[in-house]
N, C-alpha and C positions, 0 to 999 in steps of 0.2 A: 416412501422408505428408500433410502439409498445406501449403496455399499461403496466403501472407499476402494480405490484402485488396487488391484492385486499385483503381485510381482510379475505376472505374465502379461500385463497390459501394455508395457513399453519396454524397449531394450535398455540395458544398463547404460548410464551416461558416463561412468567413470570406471577405472580399473584397467588392468593390462589387457592388451589385445589377445583375443582367443584364437588359437590355431586349431581348427577342426581336424579331428583324426580321420574323418570319413569324407569322401567326396560326395557331397549332396548336390544333385542337379539344381542348377540355378543359383548356387551359393558360391560366390567368389571366396577363394581360400583366405585372403587377407582383409576381408571386410567384416568386422565383428558384428555390425548391425545386421548385415544380411545373414550372417551365420546364426544369429539369435532368431531372426525371423524364420529361417528354414527349420531350426530346431523346434520352434513353437508349433510348426505344422503337425508334429508328432504328439503334441499334448492335447488333452481335451479342452474344448473352448471354455473360457471363464463363464461362470453361471450368469444367467440373465437375472433381472430384478425379481421376477416371480420365483425363480429357482433359489436365489439367495434368501428370499423370505421363507421358502420351504426348509432350507438348511437351518436357518435360525430357529424356526419353530421346532424342528426335530431336536436340535441341541437343547432348547429350553425344556422340551418334554422329557428327554433323557435326564437332564439335570433335576427336574421335578421328581422323577422316580427315585433317583439316588438320594436326594435330600429329604424326600418324604420318608424313605426307609430309615435314614439316620434319625430323623425326629421321632419316629415311632419307636426305634430301638432304644433311644435314650430318654424317651418320655418327656419331651418338652414341645411347646406349641410349634407346629410346622411353619407358620408364617415367619418365625424368627430364623429357622434353619434355611428357608428359601431366600430370605433377604441376605443373610450372611453368605450363602453359597453364590448368589448372584453377584455380590460385591467381590468375592474371590475370583469368580469367572471373569468379571470385568477387568481385573488386573492382569489377565493373560496378555503377554506382549504382542502376540500376532493375531489377536481377535479383531476382526473388522468392526468398525464403528457404524452403527445404524442410527438414522434419524427417524424417530417415531412421531406420528401425528397424535398429540395428546387428546384431541377431540375424538379420534378413533378409539382410544382407550375408554373414554367415558361412554361412547355409544355401544361398543362391542362388549364390554365387560360389566359395567355397572348395572344395566337394566335386568339381566337374568338373575343376578345375585340379589338385588333388591326385591325382585318379583317373588323368588322362592321364599325369602324371609317373610314377606308380607303374606304369602299364601299360607304359611304355617303359623302366622300370628293369630291368636285368639281375639276376635273382635270384641267379645265380652270383656276380656281382661284389658285390652287396649282402651276401651271406652271407660272402664272403671278407673284407669290410671292416667286419663288424658291430661289432668292438671300437672302432675310431675313430668310427664313426657313433654308437654308443651313448654314448661319452664326450662327444661334442659335443651330441647331441640331448637327453641327460638330465643328465649331469654339469655341462656348461657352462651349461645353462639354470638349474639350481639355484644355481650359484655366482654367475652374473650377477644373479639375483634378490636374493641376499644383499648383493652389493657395491653395486648401485644403490640398494637400500633404505637401507643404512647411509649412503651418500653424501647422499641426500636428507635423512635425519634429521640429519646433521651440518650441512648448509647451512641447513635450516629446522627448528630444534629443536621447534617447536610441532606439527609433523606427527606423528601417532601412528605407532608402529612398524608396526602392521598396515597403515595406509594407505601408508606408505613401501614396504612389501613388495608392495603392490598395483602400484605403479609398476614395481618391479623385475620382477614377473612379466609385466607388459604388454610391456615392451621387451626381455625376455630372449630370445625366439626369433627368429632371423633368418627372413625370410619366403620361403616356397616360390615365390610369384608373382614377387617381385623377383629371386630367385636364378635361376629358370628363364629369365626374360625377358632377363637380362643374360648368363648363362652360355651360352645358345644361340647367341650371336653371337661367341663367343670360341673359339679353338683352344687347348685345354688337355689335358694328359695324362689318360688314361682314368681313372686312380685318383683324381685330384683331383675330376673331375666326379662320379664315383660317390660319393665321400665327401660332397661338398657337397649333391648332390641327395638322397642318402640321409638326411643330417641334416635337410634341409628337409621331408622327408616325416614325420619322427617328432617333431621338436621342437615343432611346433604343439600336439600332444597334451599333452606335458609342460608347456609354458608355460600352456596353458588350464587344466590341472588345478591348477597352483600359483596361478593367478589366482583360481579359484573358492574355494580355501581361504583365500587372503588376504582376499578380499571378505567371506567368511563370518566371518572373525576380526574384521573391522571392524564388521560388523552385530551380532555376538553378543558380542564381547569375549572369546572363548575360542578356544584353538587347541591341538591335541594333535599332536605330531610323529608319534607311533606310529600314531595314527588316520589321519593324512594319508598316511603311507607305505603303510599297508595299503589305503587307499582308492585310491591311485594304482595299485597293483598290480592291484587288482580291476577298475577301469575300463579299464585297459590290456588285460589278458587278455580281459576280456569284449568289448571293442570288436573286438579281433583275431578272436575267435571268431565274432562276428556277421558280420564281413566275409567270412571264409572260408566260412561256411555259405551266405550269400547268393550268393557267387561260384559255388559249385557248383550252386545252384538255377538261376541264370541260365544256366550252361553247359548244364544239362539241358534247359531251355526253348529255348535257342538252337538246339539240334540238331533241334527239331521245327518251326521256323518256315518256313524255306525261301524267304522273300521278303526281298530285301536292304533294301527300304524299312522293313519291319516290324522287321527285325533292327537297323537303325541306330537307330530310335526306341526299341527295347527297351534297347539299350546305353546310350543317353543317360539312362535312368532309373536305371542301376546306382548311380552315386555318390550320388544323392539318396536312393534307397531305403536304401542302406547307412548313410548319415549319420543319417537320421531314425529308422531302426529301432534303431540303437545308442543314440541320445540318448533315445528313448522308454523304454528300460529303464535309463537313467542310466549308460550305458557311453560310452566314447570314440568319438564319431562320426568324428573325424579318423582314428583308427587303423582303424576299420571300413572307411573308404573306401580307405585305403592297402592293407590286407590284401586287399580285393576286387580292387583293381587288380593287385597282384602275382600273385594266384592266377590271375586270368583271363588275364593276360599270358603265363603259362606254357602255357595251353591254346589260346589264340587261333589260333596258326598251324595247328592241326589241325582246328579247327571252323569257321573263318571262310572264306567263299567269296571269290574274287578280286574279284567285282563289289561285294560288301559292303565289302571292305577298301578299295577305291578310293573308294567313296562316303563311308565313315566317316572316312577320312583327311582329306578336305576339310571335312567337318562339324566334326570335332574341332578342326582348326587354326583355323577361323573362330570357333568358339564360344570357345575359350580366348583368342584375341586380343581378341575383343569384351569378354569379362569382365575381362581384364587392363586394357584401355583404360578401361572404366567405373570400375574400382576406383581407378586412379591419378588420373583426373580428379576423382573424388569426394574423394580426399585433398586435392587442391589447393583444391577448392570449399569445404571445411569450414574452411579456415584463417581466413577473415574472422570467422566466428562464434566461433572459439576465441580469437582475439586480443581480440575485443571484450568478453569476459567477465573480463578480468584487470585491471580498473581499480584493484583494491585492492592490487596488487603493484607495487613500484617497478620501472621498466624495467631498471635496472642489476641488480637481484636476479634478475629473470627471465632476463636474458642469462647471468648467472653460473651459475644453476642449469642452464640448457639446455646450456651448453658443458661444464660439469663432468659432468653425467650422460652426455652423449654420449661424452666422453673416457673415462669409466670403463667404459662398455659396450664400447668398442673395445679399451681396454687389457686388460680382463679376458680377452677372447678370445685376445689374444697370450699373456698370462701363463698361460693354460690349455693352449693348443695345443702349445707347445714341450715343456713337462714331460711331458704325457701321451703325446707321441710318442717321446721319448728315454728316459724313466725305465724303462718296462717292458723295453726291450731291454737297458738297462744292468743291470737286476736279474735278468733271466731269460736264461740261456744258451741254452735251447731256442728262445725267441722270437728271440734274436739270430741263431741259426743258420738259423731257418726263413724269416726275412724280411730284406730288405736294409735298411740304415740309411736312415731317411727323409731326403729331400733338404731342406735348410734353405730353399731358395728356394721349393719347393713348399709348405712350411709357412707361409711368409710370405703366399703367395697364399691359402691356406685361412684364415689369420687375418684377412686383409683382406676376405674375402667375408662380411660381416655385415650386409647391407642389411635394414632392417625395412620392413614394409608392412601388408598387409591384416589380419592377425591382430591386430597391435598397434592398428591403427585401430579395428577393431570392438570389441575388448575395452575400450579407453578410452571409447568413446562409449556402451558398454553399462553403465557404472557407474551404480548407483542414485542418484537425486537426494537421497533422504533415508534416514535410519536408521529402524529400527522405531518409535522414540519421536517421530519427526517432525523431529528435528534434521537439518540438511543433512549430506550425506556429506562428511567432512573433506577440505578442499582438493581437491575434485573438479576444479575448473577448472584448478588448477595441474598436476594429474596429466595432464589431457588436453593442456594446452599443451606440457608437457615431452615427452609421447609424440609429438606432431606434430613437435617440434623434432628428436627423435632420428630419426624416419622421414625427414624432409626432408634432414637432414645426412648420414645414411648413404647414402641413395639418390643424392644429388648428389655428395657427396665421394668415397665409395668407388666408386660406379658409374662416374663419369667418369674416375677415375684408374686403375681396374683394368686396362684395356687397356695403358696406358703402363707400369704396373708389371710386367705380364707380359712386355712387350718388354724392359724394362730388366734384369729378372732372367733373361731368356733361357729362360723356361719355355715350351716348345713341345710340340706333339704328340709322343708317343713312338712313333707309327706302329704300335703293336701291333694296334690295331683294323683299320687298313688292311691290314696283312700277313695278319691272320686272314681278312679278307674275300676277299682274292685267293686264299688257299689253298682256301677253301670254294668259291669260284667255279670254280676249276680242277677240283675234285672233282665239282661239279654238271655242268660241261661235259663231262667224261669220260663220265658216266652218260648225258647227253643224246646224245652221239655213238653210244653203244652202242644206245640206244633207236631212233635213226634208222636205223641199220644193220639192226636187227631188223625194223622195219616195212618197209623196202625189200626185204628178203629174203622176207618173208611175202607181200607184195602185188605183187612184181615191179615196183617203182618204178624208172624209168630213173635212172641215176646223175646225169645232168646236171640233173635236176629239183632235187636236193638239194645241188648243188655249192655255191651261194652260202651256204646256211644252214650247211653243214658248215664252210665256210671261216671264217665269222664265229665259230663256236664254237671252232674251232682257234686263232683269234687270242686268245681269252680264256685258253686253256690256256698259250699261249706268253707272254702278258703276265705270268701268275702265275709262270712259270718264269724270267723274266729281270728285269733292273732297269728295263726299259721304255724305254731310250734309243733302241733301234732301232724299236720298234713305235709309240711315242707320236707322232712326226711323221706317220706314215701314218694313224693313227687320228684325229688332229686334222684332217687334210685330208679324210678321209671324213666326219667330222662336219660340216665346213663345207659340203661338197657336199650332205649330207642336209638341212641347214638351207636352203640355196638352193633345193633341189628342193621342199621343203614350202612355202616362201614363194611360189614360182611356182604351185604347185598351188592354194594358197589364193586367190591373185589371180585365177586363171582361174575358179575356182569362184564367186567373187563377181561376176566379169564376166558369166558365164552367168546368174546369178541376177538381176542388175540388168537384163539384156536379156530377162527373162521367158522364157528358154529352159528353165529348170528351176523346179520348185516349191519352196516353203519347206521342206517335209518332207524332200526329198532334200538340199537345201542344208544344213539343220541336221544331218542324219545324217552327211554326208561331212565337214562342218566338225568334228564331234566326233571322227571318226577321225583327222583331221589333228592336232587338239589333243593327242590321246593320243600320237601318234607324236612330236610336237615336245617334249612334256613329258618323254619318255624320253631325248632327246638330251643335255641338259646333264649328266645323271648319268653318261653314258658319257664325256663330255669331261672331267668332273671326275676320274673314275677314271683316265683316261689321264694327265692332268696330274699327278695325285698320285703315280703310279708313278715319276716322275722326281725327286720331292722338291721340285719347283718351288713347291708351295704345300701347306700343311698342310690336309688335308681335315677337315672337321667332320662326321663320320658319325654320324647319329642314327637311331634307330628311328622308326617311324611308327605312330600309334595305329590298331589294327584296330577 
């Protein structure tokens, strides 16, 4: 990363001679260069490269805070606010320009985001929908690469075929970061979410493999379809194998740690270790991360302690939000430099290319989703009998969820500047510009209209996840009541001591067995009473602390207990409200 020279790095070369008003030792009165050098002694030194990086990160964090608040205030997806804010920030006249290593973006940002998404993915649901996920993550990526490449070649005939397919591979995979950030705020049927999140886990790998082969074809002038297919299979299987192996290694290590702080730090290294280990042996780092997350997610409930789970949940949520924010702001920041390198192209041609490529990328997704959803059922009686006919409104939503983001950004910026012979990479600036146009258009256009489209098509939650949760809660509560009775009998515990606890558990069982119309008002009232009680307790705790009647250590300990109690209350209220159907719950897992 480099920073352009600041105004203090050299004396001014033009302008009138300066007459200093003070006699500075060692500074000749009529030598402006010496006067400037003497004046610069009283200024703080220009920041070093590490300090410049710190300043940039601080600026990005402050921007993320402000833009995140704006997005929350006006209720629209925060990736769009961050991109727009980054673009506005990039237009600041005195903002220094920084050169980012795009490979660093892939290594530092993508693994933890993919890992958390894989960790929270249901392997049962993923396996049940493996056919549509594979058709989208592999088949659609390949078809989009061909369609976009052919469109660019048609619009700009002088672009070589290999370079055209480079653009196709760059914009072919919808982005896991954008999909997760937008989908997490919407209530959609369980199957749609599973398919879209499953696609976003796998398509990055297929898109990056096609990208590498297309770039290699530009650099060498040679391409073999059979070799590319065999290589894709090899790197995919190898990456999955590396991820599974490392997941079991970490599971074995985790059982011997016994300290939640060390456990959380160890877990944070899993995605990076999986990615780097796979890439070091020329396998798919993306699939290694996904495989590690899926495997560990299956075993985490059995090996992770409650304390570690609570701690890791907060750490993962903060880390993923931070990385998402930095990525989307960086996308906006890069727009100024991208547009500034396109002077050789007429603006009308650039607009036509950007609109056409974006339209093709969106249209191909529609043209692919509907046939692959309906044709197999029409051709196979067994499949038609085994699964219900896909709902066309749900297919429209799946087709419209094609936002591009971090992978396309990093791949475009990672294009080599020159060919082996020293010639410039063909139409590199045009490829980068079109990539940014597709990213911005899909993020803003599809991201903003997706909630309205869901409402218009009346695609809501199918409640299967909520019903399953209530059923399991009832089974857990029944076991809990039996355990309480067993302990009471063994230790002669008076019945009145356990009365309130058993009443609360009995309410859970009754809630699962009814439609909730009778229990919900009472549970909501109890919830309000609990909130009022905790609020009063917190106020009294602060009063005692301000009056110096208790010490800081006691105050912090009791405040933490109140925080845990209050954090649990909204979940109870949401579950109660959901039982009446008054609002569709968006139930998600949490990263252990």
